[in-house]
KOLDREN-678287 format. One record per residue (C-alpha): residue number from 1; x, y, z. Coordinates in Angstrom, 1 decimal. Example, Ala and Ser with C-alpha at 12.3 -4.5 7.8 and 13.67 -1.06 7.14 Angstrom:
num;xx;yy;zz
1;12.3;-4.5;7.8
2;13.7;-1.1;7.1
REM end
This chain:
num;xx;yy;zz
1;16.5;-17.4;7.2
2;13.6;-18.1;9.7
3;12.7;-21.8;10.0
4;9.2;-22.9;10.2
5;7.8;-23.6;13.7
6;6.3;-27.1;14.0
7;3.6;-28.4;16.3
8;6.2;-30.5;18.1
9;7.9;-27.3;19.2
10;4.8;-26.2;21.0
11;4.3;-29.7;22.5
12;7.8;-29.7;23.7
13;7.2;-26.4;25.6
14;4.0;-27.8;27.2
15;5.8;-31.1;28.1
16;8.7;-29.2;29.6
17;6.4;-27.0;31.7
18;3.9;-29.6;32.5
19;4.3;-29.2;36.2
20;3.4;-25.5;35.9
21;0.4;-26.3;33.7
22;-0.9;-29.0;36.1
23;-0.4;-26.8;39.1
24;-2.3;-23.9;37.5
25;-5.1;-26.4;36.5
26;-5.3;-27.9;40.0
27;-5.4;-24.5;41.7
28;-8.1;-23.2;39.3
29;-10.2;-26.3;39.7
30;-9.9;-26.1;43.5
31;-11.0;-22.4;43.5
32;-14.0;-23.2;41.1
33;-15.1;-26.2;43.2
34;-14.8;-24.2;46.4
35;-16.8;-21.2;45.0
36;-19.4;-23.6;43.6
37;-20.0;-25.5;46.8
38;-20.1;-22.4;49.0
39;-22.6;-20.6;46.7
40;-26.3;-20.6;47.8
41;-28.7;-22.1;45.2
42;-30.5;-19.5;43.1
43;-34.0;-20.0;41.8
44;-35.6;-18.1;38.9
45;-39.2;-17.3;38.4
46;-40.1;-16.4;34.8
47;-43.2;-14.6;33.5
48;-43.8;-14.3;29.8
49;-45.5;-11.2;28.3
50;-46.2;-9.9;24.8
51;-45.4;-6.3;24.0
52;-46.6;-4.6;20.9
53;-46.2;-1.0;19.8
54;-49.4;0.5;18.4
55;-49.1;3.8;16.5
56;-52.2;6.0;16.3
57;-52.6;7.5;12.9
58;-55.8;9.5;13.2
59;-59.5;9.1;13.8
60;-60.1;7.7;10.3
61;-56.9;5.7;9.9
62;-57.2;3.6;13.1
63;-54.3;1.8;14.6
64;-51.5;0.3;12.5
65;-48.6;-2.0;13.5
66;-45.2;-0.5;12.6
67;-42.1;-2.4;11.7
68;-39.7;-3.6;14.4
69;-38.4;-0.7;16.4
70;-35.3;-1.8;18.5
71;-35.2;1.5;20.4
72;-38.9;1.1;21.5
73;-38.3;-2.4;22.9
74;-35.0;-1.4;24.6
75;-37.0;1.4;26.3
76;-39.6;-1.0;27.5
77;-37.0;-3.4;28.8
78;-35.4;-0.6;30.8
79;-38.8;0.5;32.1
80;-39.5;-3.0;33.4
81;-36.2;-2.8;35.4
82;-36.7;0.8;36.5
83;-37.0;2.0;40.1
84;-40.6;3.2;39.5
85;-41.8;-0.3;38.6
86;-39.8;-1.8;41.4
87;-41.4;0.7;43.8
88;-44.9;-0.3;42.5
89;-44.1;-4.0;43.2
90;-43.2;-3.1;46.8
91;-46.4;-1.2;47.2
92;-48.6;-4.0;45.6
93;-47.1;-6.7;47.8
94;-46.7;-4.4;50.9
95;-43.0;-5.4;51.3
96;-42.3;-2.3;53.2
97;-44.5;-3.3;56.1
98;-43.1;-4.6;59.4
99;-44.6;-8.0;58.8
100;-43.0;-8.4;55.4
101;-41.2;-11.7;54.8
102;-38.9;-10.2;52.1
103;-35.6;-12.2;52.2
104;-32.8;-10.2;53.6
105;-35.0;-7.3;54.6
106;-34.4;-7.7;58.3
107;-30.7;-7.0;57.9
108;-31.3;-4.0;55.7
109;-33.9;-2.6;58.0
110;-31.3;-2.5;60.8
111;-29.4;0.0;58.8
112;-32.4;2.3;58.5
113;-33.0;2.1;62.3
114;-29.6;3.6;62.8
115;-30.6;6.8;61.0
116;-31.5;9.9;62.9
117;-35.0;10.5;64.2
118;-35.5;13.4;61.9
119;-34.7;11.3;58.9
120;-37.0;8.6;60.0
121;-39.8;11.1;60.5
122;-39.3;13.0;57.3
123;-38.2;10.4;54.8
124;-37.9;7.1;56.6
125;-40.8;5.3;55.0
126;-39.8;6.4;51.5
127;-36.2;5.4;52.1
128;-37.3;2.0;53.1
129;-39.4;1.6;49.9
130;-36.5;2.8;47.8
131;-34.2;0.4;49.6
132;-36.4;-2.6;49.0
133;-37.0;-1.5;45.4
134;-33.2;-1.3;44.8
135;-32.8;-4.8;46.2
136;-35.5;-6.1;43.8
137;-33.9;-4.5;40.8
138;-30.6;-6.4;41.4
139;-32.5;-9.7;40.7
140;-34.6;-8.6;37.7
141;-33.7;-9.8;34.2
142;-35.5;-9.0;31.0
143;-34.8;-11.1;27.8
144;-36.7;-11.0;24.5
145;-37.6;-14.2;22.8
146;-35.8;-14.1;19.4
147;-38.0;-13.6;16.4
148;-41.2;-12.8;18.4
149;-42.8;-10.0;20.4
150;-42.6;-12.1;23.5
151;-40.5;-11.0;26.5
152;-39.4;-13.1;29.5
153;-39.4;-11.2;32.8
154;-37.5;-13.2;35.4
155;-36.4;-12.7;39.0
156;-33.7;-14.6;40.8
157;-33.8;-15.4;44.5
158;-32.7;-18.0;47.0
159;-36.4;-18.7;47.8
160;-38.3;-20.3;44.9
161;-41.8;-19.1;46.0
162;-40.6;-15.5;46.4
163;-38.9;-15.7;42.9
164;-42.2;-16.7;41.2
165;-44.2;-14.0;43.2
166;-41.9;-11.2;42.3
167;-41.9;-12.2;38.6
168;-45.7;-12.2;38.3
169;-46.0;-8.9;40.2
170;-43.4;-7.3;38.0
171;-45.5;-7.9;34.9
172;-48.6;-6.4;36.6
173;-46.7;-3.5;37.9
174;-45.2;-2.8;34.5
175;-48.7;-2.8;32.9
176;-50.0;-0.4;35.5
177;-47.0;1.8;35.2
178;-47.4;2.0;31.4
179;-51.1;3.0;31.7
180;-50.3;5.6;34.4
181;-47.6;7.1;32.2
182;-50.0;7.3;29.2
183;-52.7;9.0;31.3
184;-50.2;11.5;32.7
185;-48.9;12.2;29.3
186;-52.4;12.7;27.9
187;-53.4;15.1;30.7
188;-50.3;17.2;30.3
189;-50.8;17.2;26.5
190;-54.3;18.5;26.8
191;-53.4;21.2;29.2
192;-50.6;22.4;26.9
193;-52.7;22.3;23.8
194;-55.5;24.2;25.4
195;-53.1;27.0;26.5
196;-51.5;27.0;23.0
197;-54.9;27.1;21.2
198;-56.0;30.2;23.2
199;-52.7;31.9;22.4
200;-52.9;31.1;18.7
201;-56.5;32.2;18.4
202;-55.5;35.6;19.8
203;-52.6;35.9;17.4
204;-54.8;35.0;14.4
205;-57.3;37.7;15.2
206;-54.5;40.3;15.4
207;-53.0;39.2;12.1
208;-56.4;39.4;10.3
209;-56.9;42.9;11.4
210;-53.4;43.9;10.4
211;-53.8;42.4;6.9
212;-57.1;44.2;6.2
213;-55.6;47.6;7.3
214;-52.6;47.1;5.1
215;-54.7;46.3;2.0
216;-56.8;49.4;2.5
217;-53.8;51.7;2.9
218;-52.0;50.4;-0.2
219;-54.9;49.8;-2.6
220;-53.9;46.2;-3.0
221;-57.2;45.2;-4.6
222;-56.3;46.9;-8.0
223;-52.6;46.0;-7.7
224;-53.4;42.3;-8.0
225;-54.4;42.8;-11.7
226;-51.2;44.9;-12.3
227;-49.1;42.2;-10.8
228;-50.4;39.8;-13.5
229;-49.9;42.4;-16.4
230;-46.4;43.8;-15.6
231;-44.5;40.6;-16.1
232;-46.0;40.1;-19.5
233;-45.1;43.7;-20.5
234;-41.6;43.3;-19.3
235;-41.2;40.1;-21.3
236;-42.5;41.8;-24.5
237;-40.3;44.9;-24.1
238;-37.3;42.6;-23.4
239;-37.9;40.6;-26.5
240;-38.3;43.8;-28.7
241;-35.2;45.3;-27.1
242;-33.1;42.2;-28.0
243;-34.2;42.5;-31.7
244;-33.6;46.2;-31.9
245;-30.3;45.9;-30.2
246;-29.2;43.3;-32.7
247;-30.4;45.5;-35.6
248;-28.6;48.5;-34.1
249;-25.3;46.6;-33.8
250;-25.7;45.4;-37.5
251;-26.3;49.0;-38.7
252;-23.5;50.3;-36.5
253;-21.1;47.8;-37.9
254;-21.9;48.8;-41.5
255;-21.8;52.5;-40.8
256;-18.5;52.3;-39.0
257;-16.9;50.3;-41.8
258;-18.2;52.7;-44.5
259;-17.1;55.7;-42.5
260;-13.5;54.4;-42.2
261;-13.3;54.1;-46.1
262;-15.4;57.1;-47.1
263;-12.5;58.7;-49.0
264;-11.9;55.5;-51.0
265;-15.0;54.9;-53.2
266;-13.8;51.5;-54.3
267;-13.4;50.3;-50.8
268;-16.8;51.9;-49.8
269;-18.3;50.1;-52.7
270;-17.0;46.8;-51.4
271;-18.5;47.5;-48.0
272;-21.8;48.5;-49.5
273;-21.9;45.3;-51.4
274;-22.7;43.6;-48.1
275;-26.0;45.5;-48.0
276;-27.3;43.9;-51.1
277;-28.2;47.3;-52.7
278;-30.1;46.6;-56.0
279;-29.4;50.0;-57.7
280;-25.6;49.7;-57.1
281;-25.6;46.2;-58.4
282;-27.4;47.3;-61.6
283;-24.9;50.2;-62.1
284;-22.1;47.8;-61.8
285;-23.6;45.5;-64.3
286;-24.1;48.4;-66.8
287;-20.5;49.5;-66.3
288;-19.3;46.0;-67.0
289;-21.4;45.9;-70.2
290;-20.1;49.3;-71.3
291;-16.5;48.3;-70.7
292;-17.1;45.1;-72.7
293;-18.5;47.1;-75.6
294;-15.5;49.5;-75.6
295;-13.2;46.5;-75.8
296;-15.1;45.1;-78.7
297;-15.2;48.5;-80.6
298;-11.4;49.0;-79.9
299;-10.7;46.1;-82.3
300;-12.7;47.8;-85.1
301;-12.3;51.5;-84.6
302;-9.8;54.0;-83.5
303;-9.7;56.0;-80.4
304;-11.3;59.1;-82.0
305;-13.9;57.3;-83.9
306;-17.4;58.6;-83.1
307;-18.6;55.2;-82.0
308;-15.6;54.9;-79.5
309;-16.2;58.4;-78.3
310;-19.9;57.7;-77.7
311;-19.2;54.4;-75.9
312;-16.6;56.1;-73.6
313;-19.1;58.9;-72.9
314;-21.7;56.4;-71.8
315;-19.1;54.7;-69.5
316;-18.3;58.0;-67.9
317;-22.0;58.7;-67.3
318;-22.4;55.3;-65.6
319;-19.4;55.7;-63.4
320;-20.6;59.1;-62.3
321;-24.0;57.6;-61.4
322;-22.2;54.9;-59.4
323;-20.2;57.5;-57.5
324;-23.4;59.4;-56.7
325;-25.1;56.2;-55.6
326;-22.2;55.3;-53.3
327;-22.3;58.7;-51.6
328;-26.1;58.3;-51.3
329;-25.7;54.8;-49.8
330;-23.1;56.1;-47.2
331;-25.6;58.7;-46.1
332;-28.4;56.1;-45.9
333;-26.2;53.8;-43.8
334;-25.7;56.7;-41.3
335;-29.4;57.5;-41.2
336;-30.3;53.8;-40.6
337;-27.8;53.5;-37.8
338;-29.1;56.7;-36.1
339;-32.7;55.4;-36.4
340;-31.8;52.0;-34.9
341;-30.0;53.7;-32.0
342;-32.9;55.9;-31.3
343;-35.3;53.0;-31.3
344;-33.1;51.1;-28.9
345;-32.9;54.1;-26.5
346;-36.6;54.4;-26.6
347;-37.1;50.7;-25.6
348;-34.6;51.0;-22.9
349;-36.5;53.9;-21.4
350;-39.7;51.9;-21.5
351;-37.9;49.0;-19.9
352;-36.6;51.1;-17.0
353;-40.0;52.7;-16.4
354;-41.7;49.3;-16.4
355;-39.1;47.9;-14.0
356;-39.5;50.8;-11.6
357;-43.2;50.3;-11.7
358;-42.7;46.5;-11.0
359;-40.3;47.2;-8.2
360;-42.7;49.6;-6.5
361;-45.5;47.1;-6.9
362;-43.3;44.3;-5.5
363;-42.3;46.3;-2.5
364;-46.0;46.7;-1.6
365;-46.9;43.1;-2.3
366;-44.0;41.6;-0.4
367;-45.2;43.1;2.8
368;-48.7;42.0;2.0
369;-47.5;38.4;1.2
370;-45.6;38.3;4.5
371;-48.5;39.4;6.5
372;-50.8;37.1;4.6
373;-48.5;34.1;5.2
374;-48.3;34.8;8.9
375;-52.0;35.0;9.0
376;-52.4;31.7;7.1
377;-49.8;30.0;9.3
378;-51.6;31.1;12.4
379;-54.9;29.9;11.0
380;-53.4;26.5;10.0
381;-51.7;26.1;13.4
382;-54.9;27.0;15.2
383;-57.0;24.6;13.1
384;-54.4;21.8;13.7
385;-54.5;22.4;17.5
386;-58.3;22.3;17.5
387;-58.2;19.0;15.5
388;-55.6;17.5;17.8
389;-57.6;18.5;20.9
390;-60.7;16.8;19.5
391;-58.7;13.7;18.6
392;-57.0;13.6;21.9
393;-60.2;13.9;23.8
394;-61.5;10.8;22.0
395;-58.3;8.7;21.8
396;-56.7;9.9;25.0
397;-57.8;6.7;26.9
398;-56.2;4.4;24.3
399;-52.6;3.1;24.7
400;-49.7;3.1;22.3
401;-48.5;-0.1;23.8
402;-50.4;-3.4;23.9
403;-49.4;-5.6;26.8
404;-50.6;-9.1;27.6
405;-49.4;-11.6;30.2
406;-49.0;-14.8;28.2
407;-47.8;-17.1;31.0
408;-47.5;-16.6;34.7
409;-44.5;-17.7;36.6
410;-44.6;-21.0;38.4
411;-42.7;-21.9;41.5
412;-39.3;-23.3;40.3
413;-38.4;-26.7;41.5
414;-34.7;-26.7;40.5
415;-32.0;-24.1;41.0
416;-30.5;-22.3;38.0
417;-27.2;-21.6;39.8
418;-24.7;-22.6;40.6
419;-24.4;-24.9;37.5
420;-21.9;-27.4;38.8
421;-21.2;-29.2;35.5
422;-20.8;-25.9;33.7
423;-18.6;-24.5;36.4
424;-16.4;-27.6;36.5
425;-16.1;-27.6;32.7
426;-15.2;-23.9;32.6
427;-12.7;-24.5;35.4
428;-11.0;-27.2;33.4
429;-10.9;-25.1;30.3
430;-9.7;-22.0;32.0
431;-7.2;-23.9;34.1
432;-5.8;-25.9;31.2
433;-5.5;-23.0;28.7
434;-4.4;-20.6;31.4
435;-1.7;-23.0;32.5
436;-0.6;-23.5;28.9
437;-0.6;-19.7;28.4
438;1.4;-19.3;31.5
439;3.9;-22.0;30.4
440;4.5;-20.2;27.1
441;4.9;-16.9;28.9
442;7.5;-18.4;31.2
443;9.2;-20.0;28.2
444;9.2;-16.7;26.4
445;10.9;-15.0;29.4
446;13.5;-17.8;29.6
447;16.3;-16.9;27.2
448;18.9;-19.4;28.5
449;20.4;-22.3;26.5
450;18.1;-25.3;26.7
451;18.1;-27.3;23.5
452;20.9;-28.1;21.1
453;18.7;-27.3;18.0
454;18.1;-23.8;19.3
455;21.8;-23.3;20.1
456;22.8;-24.5;16.6
457;20.3;-22.3;14.9
458;21.1;-19.1;16.8
459;24.9;-19.5;17.1
460;25.4;-21.2;13.8
461;27.7;-23.8;15.5
462;27.4;-27.6;15.8
463;26.7;-29.1;19.2
464;29.5;-31.5;20.0
465;27.8;-33.1;23.0
466;25.3;-33.0;25.8
467;26.5;-33.5;29.4
468;23.8;-34.5;31.9
469;23.3;-32.7;35.2
470;25.4;-34.2;38.0
471;22.8;-35.6;40.5
472;25.0;-37.9;42.5
473;24.9;-37.3;46.3
474;28.3;-38.7;46.7
475;31.4;-38.6;44.5
476;33.3;-35.9;42.7
477;32.0;-34.5;39.3
478;35.5;-33.8;38.1
479;36.5;-37.5;38.6
480;33.4;-39.0;37.2
481;35.2;-40.7;34.3
482;37.9;-42.0;36.6
483;35.5;-43.3;39.3
484;32.5;-44.4;37.1
485;33.7;-44.7;33.5
486;30.4;-46.5;32.4
487;27.9;-44.1;34.1
488;25.4;-42.1;32.2
489;27.3;-38.9;33.1
490;30.5;-40.3;31.7
491;28.8;-41.3;28.4
492;28.2;-37.6;27.7
493;32.0;-37.0;27.6
494;32.6;-40.0;25.5
495;30.1;-38.7;22.9
496;32.0;-35.4;23.1
497;35.3;-37.2;22.5
498;33.8;-38.8;19.3
499;32.4;-35.4;18.1
500;35.8;-33.7;18.6
501;37.5;-36.5;16.8
502;35.2;-36.1;13.8
503;35.2;-32.3;13.8
504;38.0;-32.0;11.3
505;38.9;-33.9;8.2
506;42.4;-34.3;9.5
507;41.2;-36.1;12.6
508;41.3;-34.8;16.1
509;42.9;-31.3;16.5
510;46.3;-31.4;18.1
511;45.7;-28.3;20.3
512;42.2;-27.7;21.8
513;41.1;-24.8;23.9
514;38.2;-25.3;26.3
515;36.5;-22.1;27.4
516;33.0;-20.6;28.2
517;31.3;-17.2;28.0
518;31.1;-16.7;31.7
519;32.1;-18.4;35.0
520;30.2;-21.4;36.3
521;29.6;-23.1;32.9
522;31.8;-26.1;33.8
523;34.7;-25.5;31.4
524;37.4;-26.9;33.8
525;35.3;-30.1;34.4
526;34.8;-30.4;30.7
527;38.5;-30.0;29.9
528;39.5;-32.6;32.5
529;36.9;-35.2;31.5
530;37.6;-34.7;27.8
531;41.3;-35.2;28.5
532;40.5;-38.4;30.5
533;38.3;-39.8;27.7
534;41.0;-39.2;25.1
535;43.6;-40.8;27.3
536;41.3;-43.8;27.9
537;41.1;-44.1;24.1
538;44.8;-44.5;23.9
539;45.8;-41.0;23.1
540;48.8;-39.3;24.7
541;47.2;-36.3;26.2
542;48.6;-33.2;27.9
543;46.2;-31.1;30.0
544;47.3;-27.5;30.5
545;45.7;-25.2;33.1
546;46.0;-21.9;31.3
547;43.6;-20.2;33.7
548;46.2;-18.0;35.4
549;43.6;-16.1;37.4
550;41.5;-18.8;39.2
551;43.2;-22.2;38.5
552;41.5;-25.4;39.7
553;43.1;-28.3;38.1
554;45.8;-28.8;40.7
555;43.2;-28.9;43.4
556;41.0;-31.4;41.6
557;44.0;-33.7;40.7
558;45.8;-33.0;44.0
559;48.9;-31.9;42.3
560;51.6;-29.3;43.4
561;51.2;-25.9;41.9
562;54.5;-24.5;43.0
563;55.9;-24.7;39.5
564;53.7;-24.4;36.5
565;52.8;-22.5;33.3
566;53.2;-19.1;34.8
567;56.8;-19.9;35.7
568;57.6;-20.9;32.1
569;55.9;-17.9;30.6
570;57.8;-15.6;33.0
571;61.1;-16.9;31.7
572;61.7;-20.0;33.9
573;63.1;-23.4;32.8
574;61.1;-26.4;31.9
575;62.4;-28.7;34.6
576;59.5;-30.2;36.7
577;56.9;-28.4;34.5
578;55.0;-31.5;33.4
579;53.5;-33.7;36.1
580;52.0;-37.1;35.9
581;48.2;-37.3;35.7
582;45.7;-39.9;37.0
583;46.2;-42.1;34.0
584;49.4;-43.5;32.5
585;49.2;-41.5;29.2
586;47.7;-38.3;30.7
587;50.1;-35.5;31.8
588;49.3;-32.2;33.4
589;50.8;-28.7;33.4
590;49.3;-26.7;36.3
591;49.0;-23.0;36.2
592;51.7;-22.2;38.7
593;51.6;-19.2;41.0
594;49.0;-16.5;40.0
595;51.0;-13.7;38.2
596;50.1;-10.0;38.3
597;49.9;-9.8;34.5
598;48.3;-13.0;33.1
599;47.3;-11.5;29.7
600;50.8;-10.1;29.0
601;52.4;-13.5;29.7
602;49.9;-15.4;27.5
603;50.4;-12.9;24.7
604;54.2;-13.4;24.7
605;56.1;-15.8;22.3
606;57.0;-18.4;24.9
607;53.5;-20.0;25.0
608;53.4;-20.7;21.3
609;57.0;-22.1;21.4
610;56.1;-24.3;24.3
611;53.0;-25.7;22.6
612;55.0;-26.4;19.4
613;57.6;-28.3;21.4
614;55.0;-30.3;23.3
615;53.2;-31.3;20.0
616;56.2;-33.5;19.3
617;55.5;-35.6;22.4
618;51.8;-35.6;22.8
619;48.9;-36.4;20.5
620;46.5;-33.9;22.0
621;47.0;-30.8;24.1
622;44.0;-29.5;26.0
623;44.1;-26.1;27.5
624;41.7;-24.7;30.2
625;41.2;-20.9;30.1
626;39.3;-18.2;31.9
627;35.8;-17.1;30.7
628;35.8;-15.2;27.4
629;33.6;-12.3;28.5
630;35.5;-11.6;31.7
631;39.1;-11.2;30.5
632;41.1;-11.3;27.3
633;43.0;-14.5;28.1
634;40.6;-16.8;26.3
635;40.9;-14.8;23.0
636;44.7;-14.8;23.3
637;44.8;-18.5;23.8
638;42.3;-19.2;21.0
639;44.8;-17.8;18.4
640;47.5;-20.4;19.2
641;45.3;-23.6;19.2
642;43.9;-25.6;16.4
643;40.3;-25.6;17.7
644;38.1;-24.1;20.5
645;35.3;-25.8;22.3
646;32.7;-23.4;23.8
647;31.0;-24.8;27.0
648;27.5;-23.6;27.6
649;25.6;-24.4;30.8
650;22.0;-25.3;30.3
651;19.5;-22.9;32.0
652;22.3;-20.6;33.0
653;24.1;-19.4;29.9
654;21.9;-16.9;28.0
655;21.9;-16.6;24.3
656;23.1;-13.1;24.5
657;26.3;-14.2;26.4
658;26.8;-17.1;24.0
659;26.4;-14.8;20.9
660;28.9;-12.3;22.3
661;31.4;-15.1;23.1
662;31.1;-16.4;19.5
663;31.6;-13.0;18.0
664;34.7;-12.4;20.2
665;36.2;-15.7;18.9
666;35.3;-14.9;15.3
667;36.8;-11.4;15.7
668;40.2;-12.9;16.3
669;39.7;-15.6;13.6
670;39.8;-18.4;16.1
671;38.8;-21.9;14.8
672;35.7;-22.9;16.7
673;34.9;-26.6;16.8
674;31.5;-26.3;18.3
675;29.7;-26.1;21.6
676;29.0;-28.4;24.6
677;25.8;-28.0;26.5
678;26.6;-28.9;30.1
679;24.4;-29.7;33.1
680;21.4;-30.6;31.1
681;18.7;-32.1;33.3
682;17.4;-34.9;31.1
683;14.7;-35.9;33.6
684;13.0;-32.6;33.4
685;13.5;-32.0;29.7
686;11.2;-33.2;27.0
687;10.5;-36.8;25.9
688;13.0;-36.7;23.0
689;16.1;-36.2;25.1
690;14.8;-38.4;27.9
691;14.4;-41.3;25.5
692;17.6;-41.0;23.5
693;20.1;-39.8;26.1
694;18.5;-41.1;29.2
695;17.9;-44.6;27.9
696;21.4;-44.7;26.4
697;23.0;-43.6;29.7
698;21.0;-46.3;31.5
699;22.2;-48.8;29.0
700;25.8;-47.9;29.7
701;25.6;-47.9;33.5
702;27.2;-50.6;35.4
703;24.8;-53.0;37.2
704;25.6;-55.5;39.9
705;26.3;-58.9;38.6
706;26.7;-57.7;35.0
REM end
């Protein structure tokens, strides 16, 4: 889980890299001060003008003031700074003359004199004007006054009088240039409109002749009336055709249904009932009455009774009439259908004829309309050109831009640059923040162990102690606790002794391995001094040099290395294996001769048996080993001890190496007690460690007469 970064973490980085921050600040300030003092004073002449855009509507509408147009004003600003205006300033002031006092012109004129004689004769004068104009443009600045139509035209120079002169002349040159541009544009416009009007008048005459000829050839005078009548006729015929078509479909439906059941009179009668035929309805009613009468007579008379016979005869006559009526209605349905179809066909013929006539008329009128439109367009264009020419001849001298000089430039009395206070303030700000940024960048690139909190967070291991950097010019770092037991350096190992004693609930581990990720971390020194502090605390301590590749303990303690651990592991006897150390209760087993197969010897069973046997005599056994990442010896040893202390050298051991070392130990299930941060420079670290560790170490130092 990511922990929150506090402000004190940033302050710690700044405090740690304060030398870098101050160096960057000093260098930046020095450069700013040097540049400021060496810069020549610049003066600014400022002329204020008012610029208004005036849009000409027409002769009757007069002038109107449009809304703010940013593109118009940006165009005017660029025009003020243009080469054309600058050239006009040169011409007004005669700056291209030999007697001109233009600042810096003498040096530039020498460059022109080096040109060839042909260039001087052909374009020398013009090149000099352009050169001076280009020099002027580099000092021109145009700035609008916010919320107004006022514009400040300024010029910067090392000469105050010249700055005011150029600023005033720029405003005049800009006004003259605007008027000249307007006059040139008016002249070109009139020339173009005159040529265009002559061309359009000729085209109009040709179109008028062409339209008249076409009207005579196609009799378009009488066609106009027909164009108005034909659409009405088409509409009437279309309406009638819709009605007739609907009636024909109705009659066709009845006729087809009757035809399908013509052999079945009862079914035909049912179909004809839809036509609401009155005669057929009366016959059906009479038949119903006759049948009713027969049913009434049948209750009184027999079948052969004259009354019954008469009634049945009347019924037969009625049914015969109904049959005749049905046949007649079927024939009538056919006749009505044929009549409706003929009426529809007749209307369709009239529709087609009228359409053909309309199409023919449209074909003639389309060409006429096209010719007429072209003629009207030519007439409108010609009339518009004539109107524009008349307006232009009257309004051509007016200007679309109103320009007034509101305030002339005065000779400046104070320089505008360099601004010493502003430059100094910017130098301080840039130097300070740049130094802080550089400090954080350097801190980001530094991935070495520096603080116990970071190590605990990233490695998930406790920090057992901090050992300060050895800064004594004399003395041996490995014998610090023996020679100066109350020094600040020695106090770090005493704190380590306490942390190791409290690292387990069962007290100090009996067998401790001291190792490091890589060489140079100080593991041998740490193992020796830890053993000395434990011995000084009254523990019976055995220090074992298990580094069978590059042993050092025998050199530091000035002991014989003829017989040591390698002899025992190779099958030798234990006589003379243990040697007396620098303290009464501190014994040492040196490494012995360097064997060809250190890892195989350490992995054998004799090492574990030796340690088990020695545990009966000594309270604590401390083993020094080779670096973990270099060889496998450290991992082998970590499996036969009760705890491992990982030594990390400040500003040398990287977090990547430390993380790999921890993973290696965890991979073999080695018990890790914690880490020791060695060679920590408390004088160059932050205030926190200086105060707590530095002051404590000073408190513990021996002083004369104490």
